[in-house]
C-alpha positions in Angstrom: -38.2 -35.4 7.9 -36.6 -38.3 6.0 -37.2 -36.7 2.7 -35.6 -33.4 3.7 -32.6 -35.2 5.1 -32.3 -37.3 2.0 -32.7 -34.2 -0.2 -30.0 -32.3 1.9 -27.6 -35.3 1.5 -28.2 -35.4 -2.2 -28.0 -31.7 -2.9 -25.1 -30.8 -0.5 -22.3 -31.9 -2.8 -23.8 -30.0 -5.7 -24.2 -26.8 -3.6 -20.7 -27.1 -2.2 -19.1 -27.6 -5.6 -21.2 -24.6 -7.0 -19.8 -22.4 -4.3 -16.2 -23.7 -4.8 -16.3 -23.1 -8.5 -15.7 -19.4 -9.3 -18.1 -17.6 -11.5 -17.0 -16.4 -14.9 -16.8 -12.9 -13.5 -14.5 -14.0 -10.7 -12.4 -16.1 -13.0 -12.0 -13.1 -15.3 -11.1 -10.7 -12.5 -8.6 -13.3 -11.1 -7.1 -13.7 -14.5 -6.4 -9.9 -14.8 -5.0 -10.0 -11.3 -2.8 -13.0 -12.1 -1.4 -11.3 -15.2 -0.4 -8.2 -13.2 1.0 -10.4 -10.4 3.2 -12.5 -12.8 4.5 -9.5 -14.6 5.2 -7.4 -11.5 7.0 -10.3 -9.8 9.0 -11.0 -12.9 9.9 -7.4 -13.3 10.9 -7.1 -9.6 13.2 -10.1 -10.1 14.8 -8.5 -13.1 15.6 -5.2 -11.4 18.9 -5.2 -9.6 18.8 -4.7 -5.8 20.8 -1.4 -6.2 18.0 0.0 -8.3 15.2 -0.6 -5.8 15.9 2.8 -4.2 15.9 4.6 -7.6 13.2 7.2 -8.3 12.8 9.3 -11.4 12.6 12.6 -9.4 12.5 13.8 -5.8 9.1 13.3 -4.2 8.1 10.4 -6.6 7.9 6.8 -5.3 11.0 4.7 -5.7 11.0 1.3 -7.3 10.6 -0.5 -4.0 7.9 2.0 -2.9 5.8 1.3 -5.9 6.0 -2.5 -5.4 5.2 -2.1 -1.7 2.3 0.3 -2.5 0.8 -2.3 -4.8 1.2 -4.9 -2.1 -0.5 -2.7 0.5 -3.5 -2.1 -1.7 -3.8 -5.8 -2.4 -4.3 -6.2 1.4 -6.4 -3.1 1.9 -8.9 -3.3 -1.0 -10.6 -6.7 -0.4 -12.1 -5.7 3.0 -13.6 -2.7 1.3 -15.6 -5.1 -0.8 -16.8 -6.9 2.3 -14.3 -9.7 2.1 -12.3 -11.2 4.9 -9.5 -9.0 6.2 -6.0 -10.2 5.6 -4.3 -11.9 8.5 -1.3 -9.8 7.6 -1.0 -6.6 9.5 -0.3 -3.8 7.0 2.2 -1.3 8.3 1.1 2.2 7.0 4.8 3.1 6.8 5.8 0.0 4.8 6.6 1.9 1.7 9.4 3.7 3.5 10.6 0.8 5.6 10.5 -2.2 3.2 13.3 -1.7 0.7 15.2 -5.0 0.6 14.6 -6.7 -2.8 13.9 -10.2 -1.4 11.6 -8.8 1.3 9.7 -6.6 -1.2 9.2 -9.6 -3.6 8.0 -11.8 -0.7 5.6 -9.1 0.4 4.3 -8.7 -3.2 3.9 -12.4 -3.8 2.0 -13.0 -0.5 -0.2 -10.0 -1.2 -1.2 -11.3 -4.6 -2.0 -14.7 -3.1 -4.3 -13.1 -0.6 -6.0 -10.9 -3.2 -6.6 -13.8 -5.5 -8.1 -15.9 -2.7 -10.3 -13.0 -1.7 -11.6 -12.6 -5.3 -12.4 -16.3 -5.6 -14.1 -16.4 -2.2 -16.4 -13.5 -2.9 -20.1 -14.5 -2.9 -21.7 -14.1 -6.4 -24.9 -13.0 -4.8 -23.2 -10.0 -3.1 -21.5 -8.6 -6.2 -24.2 -5.8 -6.6 -24.0 -4.8 -3.0 -22.8 -1.3 -2.6 -19.7 -0.6 -0.5 -17.4 2.3 0.1 -14.2 2.5 -2.0 -12.1 5.3 -0.7 -15.2 7.5 -0.1 -16.9 6.6 -3.4 -20.0 4.3 -3.4 -19.3 1.4 -5.6 -20.5 -2.2 -6.1 -18.4 -5.0 -4.7 -17.8 -6.1 -8.2 -16.4 -2.7 -9.1 -14.1 -2.7 -6.1 -12.8 -6.1 -7.1 -12.2 -4.8 -10.6 -10.3 -1.9 -9.2 -8.2 -4.4 -7.2 -7.4 -6.3 -10.4 -6.5 -3.3 -12.5 -4.5 -1.4 -9.8 -1.5 -3.6 -10.4 -1.6 -2.9 -14.1 -1.6 0.8 -13.5 1.6 0.5 -11.5 3.1 -2.1 -13.8 3.1 0.6 -16.5 4.9 2.9 -14.1 7.5 0.3 -13.3 8.0 -0.6 -16.9 8.9 3.0 -17.5 11.2 3.0 -14.5 12.9 -0.2 -15.7 13.4 1.2 -19.3 14.8 4.4 -17.9 17.4 2.2 -16.2 18.1 0.1 -19.3 16.2 -2.9 -17.9 14.1 -4.8 -20.4 11.0 -6.4 -18.9 11.5 -10.2 -19.0 8.4 -10.9 -21.1 9.6 -8.3 -23.8 12.9 -10.0 -24.6 
């Protein structure tokens, strides 16, 4: 009994630090997510409030709708990978309701903080576990990769929107 208690006391800090240190995979996924986050937030700040309702054509998402869509997916995707659901309640109509620039940027920023925390908290041992991603079986790893790359997909869209409105992305100046 004394040996097992002693072993537990000796090994506990190492086990805790191993769990707290993200794996290379999680660091890489978080880095891709962080890149999209930084660029999307910088672009949102560069776009004038009057352009947040701009859309390239009828029936296509507006600037604010794209930013809110990315935010909603940042909240919705981690639970698909078996991760803790966000404490934020996602309004399914947020894309239409949330149009104020400051509110959109706040929502985007908070969604990325939650998504990043979710990625880093994912258990390495569960990465191969299959889950359901919008009806498609996929590993949890794959779902987290989708989460990280989703922002980049819409970053490209928003760069095009910005350039159509003579707005230069801040990192391109």
